[in-house]
N, C-alpha and C positions, 0 to 999 in steps of 0.2 A: 517357444512359448508355453504357456499351462492353458490349462481346458478354460480357466474363467477367463482367460483375457479375448477367446471367440465367443464368448458370450456376450460382452460389452465392455465399453475403455475400462480400466478400474479406474482411470481417476475419476470419471464418472459416476462408479459404482457407488452406493448409496446404503446397501445393503437391503433396500427395499426389494421386494420380489416379484414386482411386475415383470415378464418377460423371461424370468430365471426358469430353469428346467422344473416341473413338476414328477413326482413320484408315479401318480398314473397315467401320466401322458397329459398333450395339452388339452383344456378348457374345452368342455363339450358345446359349451354355450353362455352367454350371456344371463344375468339376473340384477334386479336391484333388491337391497337392502336396507335396511334402516327409514323406511319410508314414514315409518312412527317409532315412537318410543316404544311402544310393545311389540312392535314387530322384532324385537332384541331383547330378549329374555337372559337374564344372569343371576343363579344363585349359589352364594358362597357354599361349597362343602369343605367346612373344618377338617373333619379325619379325628376329631376327639370329640367330648362331652364336656362341658364346663365343670369343673371339679368342685364346686358347693362350696368350695371357701376359698378364702384369699383377699386380697387387698384391691383387688380390680372388681368392676362391675363391667360385664360381657352385653352390649347391645346388638340385639339384631335389628338391623334397619333397611327397611324399602327405601330408594330413593328413584328420582324421574325429574330430570334437568338438573342434576347435582353432579359435579364430579366429587370423588372419595376424598380428596383433599379440601374440598370446600364443605362438606359433611364434619370432616376432622375440627375445622376451623370453629365450624359452629357449635360441636359441643364443647369445645374448650372453651367458648366465650359463655356458653351456658351454666357450667359449672364454676367458671372461675380458675382454671388451670392453664399452664401452659400450653402450646399447641403441640411440643414435642412429648407432652404426656400423654397424649390421644395416640392409640395404638390402632393400626388395621393390616390386614394381610396383603391387599393388593390393591392398584388404582383401577377403577370400575369406569366404564363410558360414562360421560354426562348422556348422550342421545340414545339410550338406552334404559328399561324397567330392570333394576336390577337388587339383589339382594344379598348385603353383607353383614360383616360383625365389624365392631369398633368395642374398643376395652378404654375404660375411664379409669381414673383412680376413685375408689370407693371412700368418702368422707361425708359428714353429716349434711354439707351443702350438697355435694351431689346426690343425695336423697330427695331432699326437699328441692332442688332445681328439677328432678326426672319429674315429680310427682303432679306441679305445678306447671311444666311447660307448654306452652301455646308452640305445637310443632309447624314450621312454616310448611307453605305447599310445596312439595314433591319428598317431603319426607315422612315417612309412617316409622313410628317405634313399633316391632312386633313383639320383641318380648327383651328380660330383662334376667341374668343369672351372673351369678358369681365366680369367679376364675383367680387364680393364685399367679398367673403370668398376664403381662402386657402383651398383647398381640405383637408380632413383628413381622415384615416381611417377608412372604413366602411359607407362613406359619400352618397356612392351611393347605388342604389334601389336592381341591383343584375347582373347578367351575361346572356348573351345570346349565348348559344353554338348551334354550328352546328360541329358533329363528326362524322368521316366515321369509321368505325369497318371494319376489314378484316378478310381473313381467317377465317370467323363463320362457325362452325361445329354442329349447330343445326337447326332445320326446322323453315321457316318463320313462319308456324301458329303457333308453341310455342312459338318464339319471339313476336310475335303480341297477342297474350293473355295474354303473360305476360305484356309488354307494357300496355296492356289495365289494366289489372290489379292495376298497378303501376300509371296510370293517375286517376283511381279513389279513390283508397287508400294512397295513397302517398308512401314515403319509408323511412327508418331509417336514421336520421339525422347525422350520424356519423361525424367526424373530419375524414379527406382524410390522406393518409401517408403523402402528403407533409408537412404535418402539424409536423412530427416529424421526419422529414429529410432523409437524403440518407442512411444514419445510422442506422435509428430508435430510435437514441438515445437520442435525444432531450430533453425531460422531465427527463433525469438523468444529463444534463446538468444542466435543469432550480433547480432540488433541490440543486445541489451544487450553485448557483445562490443563492438559498434562504437562505442555511446554512451561506452563507458569509456574509449576512446582507444586504438584499435588498436595504435598505437605503443609503447605502455607494457611497461614490461619484466612478464612473469607466470613462474612457474615454470615449467621445461621439463618436467614433468608435463602440465601444463595446455596447449602449445602445440599439441599435434597435435590437443586438443579445440578449440582455439578456431578453427582452421583448418577443421575439417571444420563447427562450427557457423555460421561466417563464409558457407561456401559452400554450406551449406544454404539462406540466403537468397536467393541468388545464383541458386540453382537453383529457388528457388520461384518468382520472377520470371520467369525463362527459364519455365519451366510456366503460366503464366499467359497470357504470349505466345502459345505454342505451343496451348495451350487456347482463346484468343480466334479466332486462325487456321483453327482446326478447324472452330471456329462458324461462322466466316464463309464456309468453302468455299475460301478462299483461300491455303493452306498450303503448296499446290505450282505457286502463281502467281508468276512474277516479275514484279514491276513495276519501272518507273526507280525508280532510287535504292536496289533492294535490294541487300543483300549477299549474296553466293552465295559457296559452299565447294565446291569442287573434291573430287568423291568422293577418300576414302583420303587427303586431304592437308590442311595448314592455310592453303592458299592461298586467298586472298580477293579477292573485288574486285567492281564496283559494278556492276549492271544497266543499261545505256544501252540507246537505241534502235539498231538496229531489238531488238526483244523476242522475234520469231519464230525467231530462230536457238535463243536462250537455253532457250524454252520446250521446243523439243525435245531438248536436253541433258538438261533437267529430267525430261522424261517416259523418256526411257531411264536416267536415273541418274548421268547423269557430273557433274550441277551439283544441288547442294542449296540452297533457301533457307537462311537462317540465323536465330537468334533471339540475344537478348542476355545473356551475363553480365556483367551492368551494371558500369559504371566510369567514367571519364571516356572520352567519346567521342573525345576530340582531333579527328582529320581524317574521320573514319568519314561516309560519307555524312549531311548532315545531314537528307533527305528521312525515310531508314527510322527515324533516332532520334525524330526528332520523332513519327510513326505511333507509334514501341511506346512514347515518353511518355504519348501519348494513351491508349493500351490500358493503360497502368500508374499511370494520372494517380492513384486511389486507393491505390497505393505510393509516392506522390510523396517521403514523408520518407525512404523505404528507397532511391530511387534519391539523394538529396542524401547519404545516409550515404557510399552508396560515391563519390559525386563527391567529396566533400569531406575524404575519407582518402587520395584520389589513386590509388584503385583502378584499373587500364586496363581499359578496355573488352574483352573477349573476344568471341567469336562460338561457336556451337555448332552444326550440321546441325539444324535442324526434322525430316529423317527419317534414319531408319537402315533399311538392307537384312539381313536374316540370310540368311548366304553357306553356301552348300552345305547346303542345309536339305533334311530327310530324314526321314521319320515311318515307324513300322511300328505298325499293330494289334497290339496281343499277346491283346486279349479285346475283348468288345463294349465295354466299358466303361473299356477301358484302353488307351494310345497312348505311343508313346515317341517324341519330336522330339529332333532332334540338329540343330545348326545354329551357327557362328561369328559373333560381333559384335565389333567394332571395340571398342577399350578405351574405357571411359565409358558404353557402352550398357547398358541393362540387359534382361537375359531375361525378367525377370517382365512387363515393359511389350510386349515381342515376344507372349507367350502370352495376356495382356489384349486383345488385339485378337481371342481368338478366344473365352477362355471368361473368367469369373469365378471368379476361383480363391479356395479355402480353403488356408491355410498349416495344414498339420497339427505343424508344428516349434512354433508357438506355445506349443500345449499339454505341451512338453516345457521342462527347464531352460533359460534365456536365457542370454547373454552376462553 
């Protein structure tokens, strides 16, 4: 029996991280978040400047009470283009105050519509620039978060010490619960898509949902591997054959002897061990793939699904860092924490290394 089996029953494992091993130890206490939208602020960090030329307009938009897909649809109706012609880098929460970028085709109608637009409540246009490319998922460098936590029931000294530890060592790069849907079963729907043949034509309106649900299944498998490595205490140890990722890049290489220099680079955060976004292994290290097959043996049918559909094997760092981490105690039981995460990392997973979180937005209207 592998270590993940001792954590919870694999058939019930949805990939959600409640109850799974944490990188800095169990949560210190509890806290509430998203009591109000302005308690959870997110600003997208593009990592590049608008090109100043091209056939797209880059809109910087602040939103509150809207999810990203709804803003994109509103923009498409406003300028009279197809929904798919509006680009954005990632889905931002409805129950938050968020700033992100959208790209739209640059046309005469576009310019006229933007100049006279009466923006609905909850959407504010901050700026317009010109860019040569349509925005796509993952095109941004990361996100800056400013999050206020309330009802904190643990001492400031303990929280300060834990945050300092995470600043130095990083945190487990789990996929957060958002990836698995409100009912936590997106991965099961992903299985059904794969079983029905991922290459078959589906209505355009279903394609985004299909992609998200298949991605949730891959995310679940990644979380299972990461949980197993954390339970075994070797999640940041390089072993011969391990696939390591250079920090801040997609550069991937195999760990070979001597291991000691690689271990030092992992310690300082220059390298990270990786986990699988499952697919055909190709020429990747046979040693690490077989180790991960063993961890995921009770999900063997899922591995076969991805391989038979010819998904490419991709890799994700097991660890992430909260950059520019700062915090301020506003009251004895209230703290504001600011930090920047790379694209694809989850703020809730960083915070879960300190607190057991209670999301107050679930008691309000949902998407």
